[in-house]
All heavy atoms as a GROMACS GRO file, in nm:
protein
  539
    1ASP      N    1  -2.894   4.300  18.811
    1ASP     CA    2  -2.846   4.423  18.882
    1ASP      C    3  -2.936   4.546  18.853
    1ASP      O    4  -2.952   4.624  18.941
    1ASP     CB    5  -2.704   4.454  18.819
    1ASP     CG    6  -2.598   4.353  18.869
    1ASP    OD1    7  -2.624   4.285  18.966
    1ASP    OD2    8  -2.489   4.356  18.808
    2ILE      N    9  -2.996   4.548  18.740
    2ILE     CA   10  -3.089   4.667  18.711
    2ILE      C   11  -3.210   4.653  18.795
    2ILE      O   12  -3.250   4.757  18.852
    2ILE     CB   13  -3.127   4.664  18.561
    2ILE    CG1   14  -3.006   4.688  18.472
    2ILE    CG2   15  -3.240   4.765  18.527
    2ILE    CD1   16  -3.026   4.678  18.319
    3THR      N   17  -3.265   4.536  18.809
    3THR     CA   18  -3.385   4.520  18.898
    3THR      C   19  -3.360   4.547  19.044
    3THR      O   20  -3.442   4.605  19.111
    3THR     CB   21  -3.456   4.383  18.877
    3THR    OG1   22  -3.359   4.285  18.906
    3THR    CG2   23  -3.513   4.364  18.738
    4ASN      N   24  -3.235   4.522  19.087
    4ASN     CA   25  -3.194   4.560  19.225
    4ASN      C   26  -3.196   4.709  19.244
    4ASN      O   27  -3.246   4.761  19.347
    4ASN     CB   28  -3.058   4.498  19.254
    4ASN     CG   29  -3.060   4.351  19.278
    4ASN    OD1   30  -3.161   4.296  19.304
    4ASN    ND2   31  -2.944   4.288  19.260
    5VAL      N   32  -3.143   4.783  19.142
    5VAL     CA   33  -3.140   4.929  19.150
    5VAL      C   34  -3.283   4.983  19.157
    5VAL      O   35  -3.312   5.069  19.243
    5VAL     CB   36  -3.062   4.992  19.029
    5VAL    CG1   37  -3.094   5.143  19.020
    5VAL    CG2   38  -2.915   4.957  19.036
    6LEU      N   39  -3.373   4.932  19.067
    6LEU     CA   40  -3.515   4.973  19.065
    6LEU      C   41  -3.581   4.951  19.194
    6LEU      O   42  -3.649   5.034  19.243
    6LEU     CB   43  -3.578   4.921  18.947
    6LEU     CG   44  -3.523   4.953  18.809
    6LEU    CD1   45  -3.596   4.878  18.698
    6LEU    CD2   46  -3.525   5.103  18.788
    7SER      N   47  -3.554   4.834  19.257
    7SER     CA   48  -3.618   4.798  19.381
    7SER      C   49  -3.563   4.890  19.492
    7SER      O   50  -3.644   4.937  19.568
    7SER     CB   51  -3.583   4.651  19.416
    7SER     OG   52  -3.632   4.620  19.542
    8GLU      N   53  -3.434   4.913  19.502
    8GLU     CA   54  -3.379   5.001  19.602
    8GLU      C   55  -3.423   5.138  19.588
    8GLU      O   56  -3.436   5.214  19.688
    8GLU     CB   57  -3.230   4.993  19.594
    8GLU     CG   58  -3.170   4.861  19.639
    8GLU     CD   59  -3.024   4.843  19.601
    8GLU    OE1   60  -2.959   4.937  19.553
    8GLU    OE2   61  -2.967   4.730  19.628
    9GLU      N   62  -3.457   5.187  19.467
    9GLU     CA   63  -3.504   5.319  19.442
    9GLU      C   64  -3.656   5.328  19.444
    9GLU      O   65  -3.707   5.436  19.420
    9GLU     CB   66  -3.451   5.369  19.309
    9GLU     CG   67  -3.302   5.397  19.307
    9GLU     CD   68  -3.257   5.518  19.388
    9GLU    OE1   69  -3.349   5.602  19.409
    9GLU    OE2   70  -3.142   5.528  19.420
   10HIS      N   71  -3.722   5.224  19.480
   10HIS     CA   72  -3.867   5.217  19.484
   10HIS      C   73  -3.934   5.262  19.356
   10HIS      O   74  -4.029   5.344  19.357
   10HIS     CB   75  -3.918   5.298  19.598
   10HIS     CG   76  -3.855   5.266  19.735
   10HIS    ND1   77  -3.887   5.148  19.799
   10HIS    CD2   78  -3.758   5.326  19.803
   10HIS    CE1   79  -3.818   5.139  19.913
   10HIS    NE2   80  -3.730   5.244  19.912
   11VAL      N   81  -3.890   5.206  19.248
   11VAL     CA   82  -3.934   5.236  19.111
   11VAL      C   83  -4.023   5.116  19.066
   11VAL      O   84  -3.974   5.002  19.070
   11VAL     CB   85  -3.821   5.266  19.008
   11VAL    CG1   86  -3.869   5.280  18.872
   11VAL    CG2   87  -3.743   5.385  19.055
   12ASN      N   88  -4.141   5.145  19.014
   12ASN     CA   89  -4.223   5.048  18.959
   12ASN      C   90  -4.202   5.040  18.806
   12ASN      O   91  -4.180   5.142  18.743
   12ASN     CB   92  -4.374   5.070  18.978
   12ASN     CG   93  -4.413   5.061  19.130
   12ASN    OD1   94  -4.360   4.970  19.198
   12ASN    ND2   95  -4.503   5.148  19.175
   13ILE      N   96  -4.203   4.918  18.754
   13ILE     CA   97  -4.190   4.898  18.608
   13ILE      C   98  -4.326   4.877  18.547
   13ILE      O   99  -4.399   4.782  18.586
   13ILE     CB  100  -4.101   4.771  18.583
   13ILE    CG1  101  -3.962   4.789  18.640
   13ILE    CG2  102  -4.090   4.746  18.435
   13ILE    CD1  103  -3.880   4.659  18.638
   14SER      N  104  -4.360   4.962  18.453
   14SER     CA  105  -4.497   4.952  18.388
   14SER      C  106  -4.492   4.861  18.270
   14SER      O  107  -4.586   4.786  18.244
   14SER     CB  108  -4.543   5.090  18.341
   14SER     OG  109  -4.560   5.172  18.453
   15SER      N  110  -4.379   4.854  18.194
   15SER     CA  111  -4.363   4.770  18.083
   15SER      C  112  -4.220   4.748  18.051
   15SER      O  113  -4.128   4.829  18.088
   15SER     CB  114  -4.435   4.826  17.962
   15SER     OG  115  -4.376   4.939  17.911
   16VAL      N  116  -4.191   4.636  17.984
   16VAL     CA  117  -4.056   4.596  17.946
   16VAL      C  118  -4.065   4.541  17.805
   16VAL      O  119  -4.154   4.463  17.770
   16VAL     CB  120  -4.001   4.487  18.038
   16VAL    CG1  121  -3.857   4.449  17.992
   16VAL    CG2  122  -3.998   4.532  18.178
   17SER      N  123  -3.963   4.580  17.724
   17SER     CA  124  -3.949   4.516  17.588
   17SER      C  125  -3.793   4.505  17.562
   17SER      O  126  -3.719   4.586  17.617
   17SER     CB  127  -4.015   4.590  17.481
   17SER     OG  128  -3.963   4.722  17.459
   18THR      N  129  -3.758   4.407  17.484
   18THR     CA  130  -3.616   4.387  17.457
   18THR      C  131  -3.595   4.366  17.307
   18THR      O  132  -3.684   4.321  17.239
   18THR     CB  133  -3.562   4.262  17.540
   18THR    OG1  134  -3.638   4.148  17.492
   18THR    CG2  135  -3.566   4.279  17.686
   19VAL      N  136  -3.482   4.398  17.262
   19VAL     CA  137  -3.439   4.377  17.127
   19VAL      C  138  -3.295   4.309  17.133
   19VAL      O  139  -3.204   4.372  17.193
   19VAL     CB  140  -3.424   4.508  17.045
   19VAL    CG1  141  -3.375   4.476  16.904
   19VAL    CG2  142  -3.558   4.576  17.039
   20VAL      N  143  -3.281   4.199  17.072
   20VAL     CA  144  -3.153   4.128  17.068
   20VAL      C  145  -3.077   4.172  16.938
   20VAL      O  146  -3.141   4.171  16.834
   20VAL     CB  147  -3.167   3.978  17.072
   20VAL    CG1  148  -3.035   3.908  17.062
   20VAL    CG2  149  -3.235   3.939  17.200
   21HIS      N  150  -2.954   4.209  16.953
   21HIS     CA  151  -2.869   4.246  16.841
   21HIS      C  152  -2.772   4.132  16.808
   21HIS      O  153  -2.671   4.128  16.868
   21HIS     CB  154  -2.794   4.377  16.871
   21HIS     CG  155  -2.885   4.487  16.914
   21HIS    ND1  156  -2.967   4.559  16.832
   21HIS    CD2  157  -2.913   4.533  17.036
   21HIS    CE1  158  -3.037   4.642  16.893
   21HIS    NE2  159  -3.006   4.636  17.028
   22PRO      N  160  -2.808   4.043  16.715
   22PRO     CA  161  -2.730   3.926  16.691
   22PRO      C  162  -2.585   3.950  16.642
   22PRO      O  163  -2.494   3.873  16.667
   22PRO     CB  164  -2.809   3.847  16.583
   22PRO     CG  165  -2.936   3.924  16.560
   22PRO     CD  166  -2.923   4.051  16.631
   23HIS      N  167  -2.568   4.064  16.576
   23HIS     CA  168  -2.431   4.096  16.528
   23HIS      C  169  -2.323   4.111  16.635
   23HIS      O  170  -2.205   4.086  16.611
   23HIS     CB  171  -2.437   4.216  16.435
   23HIS     CG  172  -2.477   4.340  16.508
   23HIS    ND1  173  -2.609   4.374  16.537
   23HIS    CD2  174  -2.400   4.444  16.560
   23HIS    CE1  175  -2.605   4.488  16.610
   23HIS    NE2  176  -2.488   4.531  16.620
   24ASP      N  177  -2.367   4.151  16.754
   24ASP     CA  178  -2.267   4.165  16.859
   24ASP      C  179  -2.311   4.102  16.994
   24ASP      O  180  -2.237   4.109  17.090
   24ASP     CB  181  -2.235   4.313  16.887
   24ASP     CG  182  -2.352   4.398  16.932
   24ASP    OD1  183  -2.463   4.339  16.957
   24ASP    OD2  184  -2.330   4.519  16.951
   25GLY      N  185  -2.431   4.039  16.995
   25GLY     CA  186  -2.482   3.970  17.114
   25GLY      C  187  -2.529   4.059  17.222
   25GLY      O  188  -2.565   4.016  17.333
   26SER      N  189  -2.539   4.192  17.191
   26SER     CA  190  -2.594   4.279  17.298
   26SER      C  191  -2.750   4.283  17.293
   26SER      O  192  -2.808   4.229  17.198
   26SER     CB  193  -2.540   4.425  17.272
   26SER     OG  194  -2.593   4.476  17.150
   27VAL      N  195  -2.806   4.337  17.396
   27VAL     CA  196  -2.952   4.343  17.410
   27VAL      C  197  -2.990   4.483  17.449
   27VAL      O  198  -2.925   4.544  17.539
   27VAL     CB  199  -3.004   4.246  17.515
   27VAL    CG1  200  -3.157   4.252  17.540
   27VAL    CG2  201  -2.962   4.102  17.486
   28SER      N  202  -3.086   4.540  17.382
   28SER     CA  203  -3.145   4.672  17.429
   28SER      C  204  -3.269   4.634  17.509
   28SER      O  205  -3.351   4.557  17.470
   28SER     CB  206  -3.187   4.758  17.308
   28SER     OG  207  -3.074   4.795  17.233
   29ILE      N  208  -3.279   4.695  17.626
   29ILE     CA  209  -3.395   4.681  17.715
   29ILE      C  210  -3.462   4.817  17.733
   29ILE      O  211  -3.397   4.913  17.769
   29ILE     CB  212  -3.344   4.631  17.852
   29ILE    CG1  213  -3.267   4.496  17.844
   29ILE    CG2  214  -3.471   4.615  17.935
   29ILE    CD1  215  -3.206   4.456  17.973
   30TYR      N  216  -3.589   4.816  17.693
   30TYR     CA  217  -3.671   4.934  17.702
   30TYR      C  218  -3.765   4.921  17.823
   30TYR      O  219  -3.850   4.821  17.827
   30TYR     CB  220  -3.753   4.958  17.570
   30TYR     CG  221  -3.664   4.983  17.459
   30TYR    CD1  222  -3.615   4.885  17.375
   30TYR    CD2  223  -3.612   5.115  17.434
   30TYR    CE1  224  -3.534   4.905  17.275
   30TYR    CE2  225  -3.527   5.142  17.332
   30TYR     CZ  226  -3.490   5.034  17.254
   30TYR     OH  227  -3.400   5.056  17.146
   31LEU      N  228  -3.755   5.007  17.916
   31LEU     CA  229  -3.837   5.006  18.042
   31LEU      C  230  -3.928   5.127  18.044
   31LEU      O  231  -3.878   5.243  18.018
   31LEU     CB  232  -3.750   5.001  18.163
   31LEU     CG  233  -3.650   4.889  18.176
   31LEU    CD1  234  -3.552   4.917  18.296
   31LEU    CD2  235  -3.724   4.757  18.202
   32THR      N  236  -4.049   5.110  18.081
   32THR     CA  237  -4.137   5.220  18.117
   32THR      C  238  -4.148   5.220  18.265
   32THR      O  239  -4.191   5.120  18.328
   32THR     CB  240  -4.276   5.208  18.055
   32THR    OG1  241  -4.258   5.200  17.914
   32THR    CG2  242  -4.363   5.329  18.085
   33LEU      N  243  -4.097   5.325  18.333
   33LEU     CA  244  -4.084   5.336  18.478
   33LEU      C  245  -4.174   5.437  18.536
   33LEU      O  246  -4.200   5.540  18.475
   33LEU     CB  247  -3.938   5.361  18.512
   33LEU     CG  248  -3.836   5.269  18.456
   33LEU    CD1  249  -3.701   5.318  18.490
   33LEU    CD2  250  -3.855   5.125  18.504
   34GLU      N  251  -4.222   5.416  18.660
   34GLU     CA  252  -4.290   5.519  18.736
   34GLU      C  253  -4.193   5.584  18.828
   34GLU      O  254  -4.141   5.525  18.916
   34GLU     CB  255  -4.404   5.449  18.818
   34GLU     CG  256  -4.510   5.389  18.725
   34GLU     CD  257  -4.613   5.315  18.806
   34GLU    OE1  258  -4.631   5.335  18.925
   34GLU    OE2  259  -4.685   5.229  18.741
   35ILE      N  260  -4.157   5.712  18.792
   35ILE     CA  261  -4.051   5.785  18.863
   35ILE      C  262  -4.118   5.909  18.932
   35ILE      O  263  -4.207   5.970  18.882
   35ILE     CB  264  -3.955   5.842  18.757
   35ILE    CG1  265  -3.886   5.718  18.688
   35ILE    CG2  266  -3.849   5.927  18.813
   35ILE    CD1  267  -3.786   5.642  18.766
   36ALA      N  268  -4.060   5.940  19.054
   36ALA     CA  269  -4.114   6.046  19.132
   36ALA      C  270  -4.087   6.189  19.080
   36ALA      O  271  -4.162   6.281  19.113
   36ALA     CB  272  -4.054   6.034  19.276
   37GLY      N  273  -3.989   6.210  19.004
   37GLY     CA  274  -3.955   6.337  18.945
   37GLY      C  275  -3.819   6.341  18.877
   37GLY      O  276  -3.757   6.234  18.866
   38VAL      N  277  -3.783   6.450  18.820
   38VAL     CA  278  -3.660   6.464  18.744
   38VAL      C  279  -3.535   6.422  18.822
   38VAL      O  280  -3.445   6.355  18.777
   38VAL     CB  281  -3.652   6.604  18.681
   38VAL    CG1  282  -3.518   6.618  18.606
   38VAL    CG2  283  -3.766   6.632  18.593
   39GLY      N  284  -3.530   6.470  18.946
   39GLY     CA  285  -3.411   6.436  19.032
   39GLY      C  286  -3.401   6.283  19.053
   39GLY      O  287  -3.293   6.227  19.048
   40HIS      N  288  -3.516   6.224  19.078
   40HIS     CA  289  -3.522   6.077  19.096
   40HIS      C  290  -3.478   6.007  18.966
   40HIS      O  291  -3.401   5.911  18.973
   40HIS     CB  292  -3.665   6.037  19.142
   40HIS     CG  293  -3.677   5.894  19.185
   40HIS    ND1  294  -3.791   5.818  19.163
   40HIS    CD2  295  -3.591   5.811  19.255
   40HIS    CE1  296  -3.776   5.702  19.208
   40HIS    NE2  297  -3.658   5.694  19.267
   41LEU      N  298  -3.534   6.055  18.857
   41LEU     CA  299  -3.493   5.996  18.727
   41LEU      C  300  -3.340   6.002  18.704
   41LEU      O  301  -3.282   5.905  18.664
   41LEU     CB  302  -3.568   6.072  18.612
   41LEU     CG  303  -3.525   6.032  18.468
   41LEU    CD1  304  -3.565   5.883  18.441
   41LEU    CD2  305  -3.594   6.124  18.370
   42SER      N  306  -3.281   6.118  18.734
   42SER     CA  307  -3.139   6.135  18.716
   42SER      C  308  -3.061   6.036  18.803
   42SER      O  309  -2.968   5.973  18.757
   42SER     CB  310  -3.100   6.276  18.751
   42SER     OG  311  -2.963   6.295  18.737
   43ARG      N  312  -3.102   6.019  18.928
   43ARG     CA  313  -3.036   5.931  19.021
   43ARG      C  314  -3.053   5.782  18.975
   43ARG      O  315  -2.950   5.706  18.970
   43ARG     CB  316  -3.085   5.943  19.165
   43ARG     CG  317  -3.014   5.859  19.260
   43ARG     CD  318  -3.054   5.884  19.400
   43ARG     NE  319  -3.196   5.851  19.427
   43ARG     CZ  320  -3.293   5.942  19.462
   43ARG    NH1  321  -3.258   6.067  19.463
   43ARG    NH2  322  -3.413   5.903  19.478
   44VAL      N  323  -3.172   5.747  18.930
   44VAL     CA  324  -3.196   5.607  18.880
   44VAL      C  325  -3.118   5.583  18.756
   44VAL      O  326  -3.052   5.476  18.742
   44VAL     CB  327  -3.349   5.587  18.855
   44VAL    CG1  328  -3.371   5.457  18.783
   44VAL    CG2  329  -3.417   5.588  18.988
   45MET      N  330  -3.107   5.678  18.659
   45MET     CA  331  -3.037   5.654  18.543
   45MET      C  332  -2.882   5.640  18.570
   45MET      O  333  -2.819   5.549  18.516
   45MET     CB  334  -3.059   5.768  18.440
   45MET     CG  335  -3.191   5.767  18.378
   45MET     SD  336  -3.227   5.900  18.264
   45MET     CE  337  -3.115   5.859  18.129
   46SER      N  338  -2.833   5.718  18.657
   46SER     CA  339  -2.691   5.708  18.697
   46SER      C  340  -2.660   5.572  18.761
   46SER      O  341  -2.558   5.511  18.737
   46SER     CB  342  -2.656   5.818  18.795
   46SER     OG  343  -2.653   5.938  18.730
   47ARG      N  344  -2.749   5.524  18.842
   47ARG     CA  345  -2.728   5.401  18.916
   47ARG      C  346  -2.735   5.288  18.816
   47ARG      O  347  -2.657   5.189  18.830
   47ARG     CB  348  -2.823   5.383  19.027
   47ARG     CG  349  -2.794   5.476  19.149
   47ARG     CD  350  -2.859   5.438  19.274
   47ARG     NE  351  -2.821   5.306  19.314
   47ARG     CZ  352  -2.885   5.225  19.396
   47ARG    NH1  353  -2.998   5.263  19.444
   47ARG    NH2  354  -2.840   5.106  19.427
   48ILE      N  355  -2.830   5.292  18.719
   48ILE     CA  356  -2.839   5.186  18.620
   48ILE      C  357  -2.714   5.185  18.530
   48ILE      O  358  -2.658   5.077  18.500
   48ILE     CB  359  -2.971   5.197  18.538
   48ILE    CG1  360  -3.095   5.170  18.620
   48ILE    CG2  361  -2.962   5.110  18.415
   48ILE    CD1  362  -3.224   5.203  18.552
   49GLU      N  363  -2.668   5.300  18.498
   49GLU     CA  364  -2.554   5.313  18.413
   49GLU      C  365  -2.426   5.245  18.482
   49GLU      O  366  -2.340   5.197  18.418
   49GLU     CB  367  -2.521   5.454  18.381
   49GLU     CG  368  -2.431   5.478  18.260
   49GLU     CD  369  -2.440   5.620  18.207
   49GLU    OE1  370  -2.438   5.713  18.285
   49GLU    OE2  371  -2.442   5.631  18.084
   50GLY      N  372  -2.429   5.248  18.610
   50GLY     CA  373  -2.314   5.192  18.686
   50GLY      C  374  -2.332   5.042  18.712
   50GLY      O  375  -2.239   4.984  18.764
   51ALA      N  376  -2.436   4.984  18.669
   51ALA     CA  377  -2.460   4.844  18.690
   51ALA      C  378  -2.369   4.764  18.600
   51ALA      O  379  -2.341   4.802  18.485
   51ALA     CB  380  -2.608   4.809  18.665
   52ARG      N  381  -2.333   4.646  18.644
   52ARG     CA  382  -2.249   4.551  18.567
   52ARG      C  383  -2.311   4.519  18.430
   52ARG      O  384  -2.426   4.486  18.427
   52ARG     CB  385  -2.228   4.427  18.646
   52ARG     CG  386  -2.134   4.328  18.588
   52ARG     CD  387  -2.110   4.210  18.678
   52ARG     NE  388  -2.234   4.165  18.747
   52ARG     CZ  389  -2.304   4.062  18.714
   52ARG    NH1  390  -2.271   3.986  18.621
   52ARG    NH2  391  -2.413   4.034  18.786
   53GLY      N  392  -2.239   4.534  18.324
   53GLY     CA  393  -2.283   4.496  18.196
   53GLY      C  394  -2.365   4.604  18.126
   53GLY      O  395  -2.391   4.579  18.001
   54VAL      N  396  -2.391   4.713  18.181
   54VAL     CA  397  -2.464   4.821  18.115
   54VAL      C  398  -2.375   4.908  18.042
   54VAL      O  399  -2.275   4.963  18.098
   54VAL     CB  400  -2.548   4.907  18.225
   54VAL    CG1  401  -2.616   5.019  18.156
   54VAL    CG2  402  -2.657   4.820  18.293
   55LEU      N  403  -2.397   4.930  17.917
   55LEU     CA  404  -2.312   5.010  17.824
   55LEU      C  405  -2.360   5.156  17.818
   55LEU      O  406  -2.288   5.250  17.811
   55LEU     CB  407  -2.306   4.956  17.685
   55LEU     CG  408  -2.259   4.809  17.678
   55LEU    CD1  409  -2.263   4.763  17.535
   55LEU    CD2  410  -2.108   4.798  17.731
   56ARG      N  411  -2.496   5.173  17.817
   56ARG     CA  412  -2.549   5.303  17.800
   56ARG      C  413  -2.698   5.314  17.853
   56ARG      O  414  -2.766   5.219  17.852
   56ARG     CB  415  -2.547   5.341  17.650
   56ARG     CG  416  -2.593   5.481  17.620
   56ARG     CD  417  -2.586   5.510  17.474
   56ARG     NE  418  -2.682   5.434  17.398
   56ARG     CZ  419  -2.663   5.388  17.273
   56ARG    NH1  420  -2.553   5.419  17.206
   56ARG    NH2  421  -2.756   5.322  17.210
   57VAL      N  422  -2.731   5.432  17.908
   57VAL     CA  423  -2.862   5.453  17.952
   57VAL      C  424  -2.919   5.583  17.883
   57VAL      O  425  -2.845   5.683  17.886
   57VAL     CB  426  -2.869   5.466  18.114
   57VAL    CG1  427  -3.015   5.500  18.153
   57VAL    CG2  428  -2.822   5.348  18.183
   58GLU      N  429  -3.033   5.574  17.825
   58GLU     CA  430  -3.094   5.694  17.763
   58GLU      C  431  -3.234   5.705  17.803
   58GLU      O  432  -3.304   5.611  17.830
   58GLU     CB  433  -3.087   5.671  17.605
   58GLU     CG  434  -2.960   5.663  17.543
   58GLU     CD  435  -2.974   5.646  17.388
   58GLU    OE1  436  -3.060   5.715  17.332
   58GLU    OE2  437  -2.908   5.559  17.342
   59ARG      N  438  -3.286   5.826  17.801
   59ARG     CA  439  -3.427   5.857  17.824
   59ARG      C  440  -3.493   5.866  17.682
   59ARG      O  441  -3.447   5.951  17.603
   59ARG     CB  442  -3.445   5.987  17.900
   59ARG     CG  443  -3.588   6.017  17.927
   59ARG     CD  444  -3.604   6.149  18.000
   59ARG     NE  445  -3.739   6.178  18.027
   59ARG     CZ  446  -3.786   6.294  18.075
   59ARG    NH1  447  -3.696   6.389  18.103
   59ARG    NH2  448  -3.913   6.311  18.100
   60VAL      N  449  -3.597   5.789  17.664
   60VAL     CA  450  -3.670   5.799  17.535
   60VAL      C  451  -3.813   5.835  17.577
   60VAL      O  452  -3.880   5.773  17.653
   60VAL     CB  453  -3.676   5.659  17.468
   60VAL    CG1  454  -3.756   5.667  17.341
   60VAL    CG2  455  -3.531   5.611  17.437
   61LEU      N  456  -3.854   5.954  17.526
   61LEU     CA  457  -3.985   6.006  17.556
   61LEU      C  458  -4.089   5.920  17.486
   61LEU      O  459  -4.070   5.879  17.376
   61LEU     CB  460  -3.997   6.150  17.522
   61LEU     CG  461  -3.893   6.243  17.595
   61LEU    CD1  462  -3.918   6.385  17.542
   61LEU    CD2  463  -3.920   6.237  17.743
   62GLU      N  464  -4.203   5.903  17.553
   62GLU     CA  465  -4.315   5.826  17.499
   62GLU      C  466  -4.350   5.889  17.361
   62GLU      O  467  -4.360   6.002  17.348
   62GLU     CB  468  -4.436   5.829  17.594
   62GLU     CG  469  -4.548   5.738  17.551
   62GLU     CD  470  -4.653   5.726  17.652
   62GLU    OE1  471  -4.628   5.763  17.765
   62GLU    OE2  472  -4.763   5.680  17.612
   63GLY      N  473  -4.360   5.796  17.266
   63GLY     CA  474  -4.396   5.840  17.127
   63GLY      C  475  -4.284   5.881  17.042
   63GLY      O  476  -4.298   5.917  16.937
   64ALA      N  477  -4.160   5.877  17.105
   64ALA     CA  478  -4.041   5.922  17.030
   64ALA      C  479  -4.009   5.816  16.921
   64ALA      O  480  -4.024   5.699  16.937
   64ALA     CB  481  -3.920   5.943  17.119
   65LYS      N  482  -3.950   5.870  16.812
   65LYS     CA  483  -3.905   5.777  16.707
   65LYS      C  484  -3.769   5.726  16.739
   65LYS      O  485  -3.698   5.784  16.819
   65LYS     CB  486  -3.906   5.857  16.572
   65LYS     CG  487  -4.041   5.902  16.526
   65LYS     CD  488  -4.030   5.973  16.396
   65LYS     CE  489  -4.167   6.025  16.350
   65LYS     NZ  490  -4.158   6.094  16.225
   66GLY      N  491  -3.731   5.621  16.672
   66GLY     CA  492  -3.598   5.571  16.678
   66GLY      C  493  -3.584   5.445  16.762
   66GLY      O  494  -3.477   5.387  16.774
   67ARG      N  495  -3.690   5.389  16.814
   67ARG     CA  496  -3.680   5.267  16.885
   67ARG      C  497  -3.681   5.155  16.792
   67ARG      O  498  -3.759   5.146  16.698
   67ARG     CB  499  -3.806   5.248  16.980
   67ARG     CG  500  -3.790   5.342  17.100
   67ARG     CD  501  -3.900   5.309  17.202
   67ARG     NE  502  -3.907   5.169  17.237
   67ARG     CZ  503  -3.984   5.122  17.333
   67ARG    NH1  504  -4.057   5.205  17.399
   67ARG    NH2  505  -3.987   4.989  17.362
   68PRO      N  506  -3.577   5.065  16.793
   68PRO     CA  507  -3.564   4.964  16.696
   68PRO      C  508  -3.680   4.860  16.696
   68PRO      O  509  -3.698   4.796  16.597
   68PRO     CB  510  -3.433   4.894  16.732
   68PRO     CG  511  -3.387   4.950  16.854
   68PRO     CD  512  -3.471   5.072  16.892
   69ASP      N  513  -3.754   4.851  16.802
   69ASP     CA  514  -3.862   4.753  16.806
   69ASP      C  515  -3.995   4.811  16.757
   69ASP      O  516  -4.094   4.748  16.747
   69ASP     CB  517  -3.882   4.692  16.951
   69ASP     CG  518  -3.918   4.798  17.054
   69ASP    OD1  519  -3.924   4.920  17.016
   69ASP    OD2  520  -3.941   4.756  17.165
   70GLY      N  521  -3.996   4.945  16.731
   70GLY     CA  522  -4.108   5.014  16.673
   70GLY      C  523  -4.216   5.042  16.781
   70GLY      O  524  -4.320   5.100  16.752
   71ALA      N  525  -4.192   5.012  16.908
   71ALA     CA  526  -4.293   5.034  17.011
   71ALA      C  527  -4.291   5.186  17.050
   71ALA      O  528  -4.194   5.256  17.024
   71ALA     CB  529  -4.258   4.949  17.136
   72HIS      N  530  -4.391   5.229  17.112
   72HIS     CA  531  -4.400   5.370  17.159
   72HIS      C  532  -4.428   5.366  17.306
   72HIS      O  533  -4.488   5.297  17.365
   72HIS     CB  534  -4.517   5.437  17.089
   72HIS     CG  535  -4.499   5.453  16.944
   72HIS    ND1  536  -4.392   5.525  16.886
   72HIS    CD2  537  -4.566   5.398  16.840
   72HIS    CE1  538  -4.403   5.514  16.752
   72HIS    NE2  539  -4.506   5.444  16.724
   0.00000   0.00000   0.00000
């Protein structure tokens, strides 16, 4: 469902990383996306948040701390 949203919004994926949380079976997916602007970002985030199985969508700025996989 997420990739369908990105395709429909003409968003390119630059990188993907995932972290599996065994305690509850959830997965965090970190995407680096090529976005046209802030308005486009807002629309894409809203659409992803509405996708089946998505619990939360957050913007993490490049180099920000707090990513469980330690990537930047």
